[in-house]
N, C-alpha and C positions, 0 to 999 in steps of 0.2 A: 465327504468328510476327509480331511487330510490325515493319512495314517501317522501314528506316533513314530518318530525316528527310532530305529532299533537301538536299544542300549547296548553297551559293550558287554560281551559275555564275562561275568565276573570271575568266578574262582579259578578255573583251570589255567588261564593265561594272565592272571592279574599281576604276576611277578615278571612278566615279559615286557620290558619297556618299549614304548613307541619310539619312532624316529626322533620326535621332538623331545621326549623324555631322556633319550640318550645324549642329545646335544645339550651343551652347556651355554646358557646365555652369556655373552661377553659384551664388553663395551667396545665402541669403535676404536678406542685407544689401544685396547689389547690386540686388535687386529693389525696394528700399524707395523710396517716393515720399513726400515730406513732406506730412503732412495726411491721408494715406489710412488708413482704419481697417477692421478686420474686423467691427466691431460698434459699437454705441453703448449707453450706459447712461443711465437716467433721471436727472433732476436730484435732488440729495440732498434728502430730505424730513424729515430729522431735524436737531436742533440741531448745529451744527458746534462743535468744541472746538479751541482753539489747538494747533498741532502740537507745541509745546514740552511740553504736558501729556501727549502720547501717546508721543513719542519724544524723548529728550534730544538736545540739539544735537550733542554729541560722537559720537552714534551715527548721525547723518544724513549722507547723501551731500552733497558740495559741489556736485555738478551731477547732473541727472537721468540715469538709466541710459539708455544708447543701445540702443534696441530697433528692429527693422525695422518700418516702417510699410507694411503690405500688406493687401489685401482677403482675405476668407476663401477665395474661389475660387483666388486666387494661392497661398495657403498650401498648400491641398490639392494643387493641380497641381504645385507646386514639389517637394514631398516624394514625390509619386507618380512624377514624372519621374526624380528621383534614384534611387528604388528600382528603376526599370526599366533604369537604366544599369549595374546591377551584376548579376552572376550569383548566383543564390541556390538553395537546396535545394528551394524550392517551384516552381522553374522546371524543373529537370532534375537528373539524377544528378550527384554530386559526389565522384568516386573519388579524393580527395586523400589519397595514402598517408600513414599515420601520424597522420592528423588525425581519423579516425572521424566523417566528416560524414554521420551517419545522420539519418533523420527523427526529430523530437522530437514525441511525441504531444501534441495540443492539450489533452487532459485535464489534463496536468501544468501547462500554462500557466494553466488556470482555477484550479487549486489555488493556485498562487503568487499569483494576482490576488485571492484572497479578502481582504476588508478587514482581517481580523485578521492576515494575513501581510503584505500590501502596505503597510499604514499603520502598522505597528508601529515606533515610534521606537527606534533603536539604544541610546539612553541610558535606555530605560524600566527601571524597577525590576524585578528578577527576580520579586518578589512579584506583579507585575502582568503578567508575561510567562511564566506557567507553561506554557501550551500550546506556545509557541515553544521554550522550553528542553526540554520533553519531546520535541518533534520532533527537536531536535538530539541529545539523548541517545540516542534510538532509532536515528537515522541512524548515530551512532557505533557502536552495537552491530551494526547491519547490516553496515557496512563492515569492522568487526573480523572478523566471520564470513566475509565474502567474501575477505578478505586472509589469513586464518589467523593474525592477530596480535591480541593482547588489548586493546591500548590505542590510542585514536584522538584526534587533535586536528583540529578543523575549521578552524583559523585560516588556513592558507595560502590565498592568493587565486588561485593558478594552479599549474600543474605546475612551472614554474621556481621559484616561491616555495616549493613543497614540497621541491624539490631543495635549495635554500639552507637550509631548515629542517633537512633531514636531515643536511646537512654540519655545521651548527652543533650539532646533537645529537651527532654523532660527535665533534666537538671537545670538547664538554662531557664526554662519556663518557671519553675518553682523559685529559683534564686531571684529572678526578676520580680517576683511577688513577695520576696522576703521570707520564703518558707524553707524550712529544712526538713525534708521527708526522707528518711533513710532506707525505707523498705520497698521492695518490688515483689508483687505477687506473680507466681507462675504456676500453672496446673502441673499435676504429677505426670501428665501425658506430654509435657512440653518437649520440643526438640532440645537436645543437649546443649546447643549453642545458646539457648535462652538464659539458663542460669550462669553459663560461662560469661556471657556478655554483661549480665547484671553485676557479677563480681568484678569484671574488668572496669566497669563504670563506677565502681566504688559503692555499690548498694548492697544491702542485705537481701538474700533470697528467702522468700516465704512461700512454701508449697501450699497449693490448694488441692483438696481431694477431688476424686471423680465419683459421680453418683452411679447408681445401678443401671442407668441408661447410657453411660459412656460420656456424659457431658460434665460440666463443672458442677460440683456439689454446691448449690446456691446457699444452703444453710452454713456450710463451712466457710464459704467466701464472705458471707455477711458477718460472721464472727471475727474475721481477720481484717476487714476494711475499717480503717480509722484515719486519724489525722497524720499518722506516720507513713501512710502508703503513698508513694510517689506515682506508681504506675501499675497497671495490670497488663502482662504480656499474654496473648492468647492466639491460638491458631483455630480457625473455624472454616471448614470442617477440621477436626483435630486429628491427631496422629492415629486415632482408632478408626478414622474414616467416617465419622458420624458428624452431622451438623448439630450444633448445640441449640436445642429447642428453646432455651431460656436466654438467648443472646441479648435481647433488649433489656431484660431485667438485670442481667449481669453488668452491662455497660452503664446502666442508670445508677446502680449501686456505687460503682467506682467514681463516676462523674459527680454524683451528689456529695461524695466525700472529698472532692477536690483533686482527685488523681487524674492522670492522663491514661489513655487507653491505646495500647500498642497492638497492632495486628501483624502477626508473623505470616507473611504471604507465601510461605512454602507450598501451601495447598490451594493457591488461587486458581490452579488449573481446573478445579472442580466447579467454580462458580462464575467464571467469566461471562459477562452479559446476562447473568441471571440474578446475581445478588452482589451488592457492593459494600465493602467494609465501612465506608463513610456513612452509609445509610443505617448500618448496624449501631453506629455511635462511636466508632473509633476515631482517634486523632492522628495516628501515625501508622503508616503501612509500609512495609518493605516489599518490593516486587522482585522475585527471582527471574530476571530475563533469561537466565540459562536453564530454567525449568519450563516455564509456561510459554515463552515467546521465542523459541526456535534458535537459541544459542547452544551449540554442542557443548557438553560439559563432562566433567569427570577428571580425576587425576589432579585436581587442584586448580583448574581454571582453563581459560579465562572466563570470567563471569561478570555479572553486574547486579547490584541490589538497590536500585533507585528507591527513594522514599517519597511517598505522597503524604501531605499533612493538612490539617485543618487551619482555619484562619488564626486561631489562637496560638498555634505553633509556628506559623510562617515567619515571624520576625527573626527567629533563631536559626533558620536554615543555613547550611554551609554556603560560603562564597568560594569562587564567583558564581553568580546566577546568570543564566542565559536570558536576555531581555530582547524584546522586539519594539521597534519604534518606527514612526513614519508610516508610509504606505498609502497615504491619502492622495486624492486627485491623480489617480493612475500611476503614482510613483511607486517604485519597488520598496518594500519594507527593508529596514536595516536591522541587523542582529549584532549583539555585542555581549561582552561579559560585564557584569556590574559587581563592584566590590563594596560600595558604600552602604553597608548594612551594619550599623553600630551594635546591634544585639546578636549578631551572628555568632555561632560557635566556631567560625573560622573554616579553614581548609580541612578536608579529610584525606586528601592525597595531593600529589604534586601537580597533576593536571586534571582536566575536567571529567575524566572517566575513560572506560574502555570503548573507544569509538566504534570498532568493528562490531562489538556486541550491539551497540545502538542501531547500526545500519541493518543488521540481520533482523532485529526485533521490530524495527519500523517497517521493513519490507513484509514481515509476517503479518503484522496488524493491518497494514494497508491491503494486502492481498486477500485476507479473510473478511475484513470489515466487521462491523458490530455483530451482524447476524451470524457470520462465520465463526467468530469467537464463541458465541453462545452455543452454536452447534458443536464446536469442538468439546466444550465442557459437558454438554449433554451426552455426547458419544463416550467420553471418558467415564461418566457415571454409569451409562448403559453397559459398557464393557465390563466394568468392575462387578456390577450386579449379575450380569450373565455368567461370568466366570464363577462367582460365588455360588450361584444356583447349580451350576454343573458340578462343582466340588461337593456340595451338600448331597447330591444324588448318590455319590459313591462312598468309598471307604473314608474319604476325608471328612465326611459328615460325622463319622464315629471317632476317628483317630485324630483329626485336626479340626475340631469344631470352632465356630465363630466365637470370638471372645465376648462380644456384646451383640446379642441377637437382634439387630435392627437392620433396616434397609440402609445400605452403605452409600457413600458418595463415590469418590473416585478411587478409593482404596479400601481394603478391609484387613483386619488382623485376626489370624487364626491362633489357636493355642495347641501346641504339640504335646501338652502334658499327657493326654490319654495315650498317644503313640509311645511316649517314653515309658509310661507305666505298664501298658499292656503288651507292647512289642519289643521293648528294650531299644528303641530307636529314637535318638534325640533329634530336635529341630536341626541341629548342625548336620546330622547325617542325611536327612532328607534334602537339605539345601545342597550339600556336596553331590549327592546322587543326581540331582536335576541337571548338573553340568554335563553328565554323560548322555542326557537326552537332548542336548542342544539348547537349553534354556539357562539364562543367568538366574541365580537364586534370588528369591525375595530378600528384603531386609529381615534379619533375624535378631532375636533377643531384644527387640524394641517394639513398642514401649515397654518400660521395665515393669509396669504393674501387671502385665500379662505373662503367665508362666509359659516358658518355651515358645515365645511369640514368633510368628511369621507375618510380616506386613507385605501385602501383595498389591501392587499398583500396575495394572496392565496398560494404561493410557489409551487415548482415543485412536492411535494409529495402528493398533494391532487388528487383524482381521478375525472374523468369527472362527475361521479354520485354525488360526494360531491359538486362539483361546481354547478351542476344543482339544487341540494337541497338548496344550499345557495341562488341562484337566485330566486327560488320559495318562500323561506322564506321572502326575501325582498318584493316580489310581494304580499304575503299574508298580511304582515304588512301594506302595503300601501292600500290594499283593506279594511282592518279593519279601517284604519285611515279615509278613505272616509266615512265609515258608522258611526264610533264612535271613535273620536280621544282620548277619555279618556282611552281607552284600553291601548294604547302605553304610555300615560302620567303616568299611574300608574304601568307600568311594572318595573321590572320583578315580576312574580308571583311564580315561582318554585325554585328560588335560595335559599340557606340556609339563606341569609339575604336579606330582601326586600330593596327597594330603600332608600338610605341614604340621609341625608341633607349634601351634599358634600360641600356647601359653609361654613357651620359651622365647618365641619371637617377640612377644609383648614385653617380657621381663628382661630379656637380654638382646635388644635389637642391634643389628649391625647396620649402622647408618653411614658409615664412611668406608671408602675403598681407596687404597693406595694405588696410584697409577704409575 
């Protein structure tokens, strides 16, 4: 068994800053010194032409662009230092619940970096981008099979963008039928982007309660389903990490009332190859390629949130659509963009999507195959249940109990209420102290219906030894808290920045810096 990394000794040297804590993070512009260069170029040895002949005056800058003036070693050291000031998946496990921070195979990075992929201009003529269009078409077919829905659009740039697209599709579907349905149902365990997307799309949010098993309260749902309901947005397994046992009854209730069914694909990593949203009765699914399908993510992007839809939603999909024609009698098939969809909701973005994400995801799907995707989901569920069993054996079973005591899927949610009550240590304190043990903290204080929540998602790419080390780190933190809760309250000790006043940062954020 891998030993737990030794935590920093807390009290005696807690006020002695580390080298990184003493250093102040600066921008590359702040390191600039006039006249300093990273290299030099030889004198021009070809005849010079007047600039007006090369670039018209109206297209030229009035003043030179401001660029930092630094040496090459400074550039390398600057970005290397910045990278080491942040926690990353290459440094240690990242059990951030509902985010699926799993290892992304380097092979897929190489595929995306191939010149034909990386250097393809988004405005290239389809005739000269046949390989790229074929990749997109094949990715659509693969996602359709995984989701159990026949039609796919790759346009949405993120999960939240996919949500908005799904709601706009819902609006178009009902408008085409002459219906005005102003309400959208979302569970009280929903990701925060769900109600935000509902509001952005011009709908009214109606919350549906959770039952004592962690699933949708069917009686509460039944009381709220009527002719005003446009759609139900649902994640399954949900953010509590449990699969809804009543999913077929839930989808039938909404469908019988005339509503559409939207599946938030944030937790698709738990069911790939084992269960399909389309088979559950859903009309629209968004797929987070940057979670389940090997696109590195975090810090705002890049990502992709393709949507898969049923036949009744297909006429309203965004344009352009990737289409395939020909291919008979040994001739090569042709691929193109199709715009002639009169009921389409139109474009969702300027171009067809984040192509590098598509290349990585297609490489991931093809390298694993259907059986491999199913095995990945099975391993994710196994790892989560193994870690949960390890935690239950120790002090976490007492101080951080499972919020809903069921076999989990790919993640689980603990409640830190007993630790706060009995030890005087909050969920935030436990999360901060984990950083000193070399682990990124789980998602905390979500879902909102769990008091002092910790949402843990170990993913399929962590080893048993890593899971054991994480369980032992939780145990050591709780042992410390029994002896001296102030250790966790003042953590972290070893990070480049010590604990911040997060309330002030939220209320009075500094979002602009003068250069």
